[in-house]
Every structure is written in structure tokens, then in C-alpha cells.
C-alpha positions, 0 to 999 in steps of 0.5 A, spaced: 518 470 507 510 471 507 508 474 500 514 472 497 513 471 489 519 470 484 519 475 478 514 474 473 509 470 478 502 474 479 498 474 485 492 469 486 486 473 486 478 473 488 477 478 482 479 474 476 478 480 471 482 484 475 487 488 470 492 489 475 498 484 476 503 484 482 510 482 481 515 481 486 521 486 485 527 481 484 533 484 487 538 486 486 537 485 479 531 490 479 534 495 483 536 500 478 529 500 475 526 501 482 530 507 483 528 510 477 521 509 478 520 511 485 525 517 484 522 520 478 515 522 481 513 526 486 508 523 491 504 529 494 501 525 500 507 521 502 512 523 508 517 523 503 514 527 497 520 527 492 524 521 494 531 522 491 535 517 488 540 517 494 534 516 498 531 510 494 538 507 494 539 508 501 532 504 503 534 498 498 541 497 502 537 497 509 532 492 506 526 497 506 524 494 500 525 487 501 527 483 507 523 479 512 519 484 514 518 488 507 516 485 500 515 490 494 511 489 488 511 492 481 504 494 479 502 493 472 496 495 469 493 491 462 492 497 458 496 503 462 503 499 463 507 499 469 503 504 474 507 504 480 510 500 486 507 497 492 511 495 499 508 491 504 511 492 511 511 489 518 510 482 514 512 479 521 506 481 524 499 479 523 497 486 520 501 488 514 501 495 512 501 498 505 505 503 502 502 505 495 506 509 490 502 510 483 506 514 478 504 521 476 500 519 470 496 514 473 493 518 478 486 521 477 484 515 472 480 511 478 485 506 478 486 506 486 481 502 488 482 496 483 490 496 485 488 496 492 483 490 491 489 487 488 493 488 493 488 486 498 487 479 495 495 478 495 495 479 502 490 474 504 491 469 499 499 469 500 499 470 507 495 465 511 497 469 518 494 475 516 488 477 520 488 484 518 491 489 512 492 496 514 494 503 511 494 510 513 494 516 509 494 524 511 487 527 513 487 531 506 488 525 501 481 525 500 482 520 494 485 515 498 481 515 504 475 514 499 479 509 495 479 505 502 472 505 504 470 503 497 475 497 497 471 495 504 476 498 509 474 501 515 476 507 518 479 505 525 484 511 527 485 518 527 491 520 529 491 528 530 497 532 528 500 525 527 503 526 520 509 530 519 509 535 513 515 538 510 515 545 511 508 545 514 504 544 520 503 536 522 496 533 519 492 528 522 494 521 520 488 517 518 488 509 519 484 504 515 484 497 515 480 490 513 479 484 516 480 477 513 473 475 515 470 481 512 474 480 505 472 473 505 465 475 506 465 481 502 462 485 508 464 490 512 464 489 520 462 496 523 464 498 530 462 504 535 467 509 535 465 512 542 463 506 546 464 509 553 461 516 556 466 520 560 
């Protein structure tokens, strides 16, 4: 499985001073701890704002955390401790997708960028077939959108009314991605949004 690491191993990284360690969740042994962590926090900008224990347990059973297309990692910080989990999705494709969930106490501390950079390093150092790495968030998640930009990602799509909101009108889903060659060079390759005239 692309990106698979045994519990206790950490990602190779281009940033040796990174305070973030990513450790593959060891299932089924880590299942109860994963259920506890994910279900005990609210995620205001996710489609599932407050996943229940039953939600997480169901996703464990159907392979949404670990199978040939998914890999989930504990996110541990050198001084803050365990600050969340990240699931990489679509691993059979050449563009893995990001699902990042930070615990409530870790938000607003400026940790998003260092976590995203560590995850990006993991993708491009352990998945040789990955050409791009993509993440999506809803339009009003300004903090995450800025985190993508500061981490070398580029906005590639704006799906109007593409993000369902429980009890409210749908919002836009905004997609950001980074190319392997941009990660390697430390640059961001721009493109022209409107390259055609009507």
C-alpha cells in the first residue's frame, strides 16, 4: 500500500527540524483510540461537523481509515502532544487527497502550516507515483485556505455550491494542490485562470 508505515515509524522529511511526527495508525489495535479522538471533537468546516462514535466505527469497518486507497496517521507535535489525525485518500490515483482533523486545543496556534508541510513531505517521499497532492475546503474556512497558500499549494478550482452544509445552504468547495516538481524546487507554478474568451 502506498505510504504505509508500521506504527512507530515516522516520515522522511525535507524539513529535518519539523516538530511534527506522523505515525501510521495501527489497526485494529489503535481503533479505540482513533474512535475516541475523532468523536470527541467538533470540526466546524468538515461535512461531518461532529462525528459520533458510531460514525467513526462505521468508517473503520468500511476501510475509510486504512485500506488500499486510504492511510491514516497520528499527528504528534514535539511540545503539544497528539494534535490530530490525517487521512490520505485516493491512494490508487496519482493525486492523493487530504483529510486533516486537528483537535480543538490545537487550532488557532499556527500549527496548520507545519502539519500540512509534514504531510506533503510524507506524500512525496513515500509515494513515488504521486504527481500532485490535493486538498479541498469550504469557502469560509479562511485559515485553511491561507495555510494551503503558505505551504506552496495553488488554488485550482472553485466549485460553486459544492460543499453540503448541514442545516444550511451549500457553500463553495475550494480545491488547492501542489505539484511534485514544485515541492522539489520550492516554487509554485502559476497558471492563467481564464485562458479563453467567450
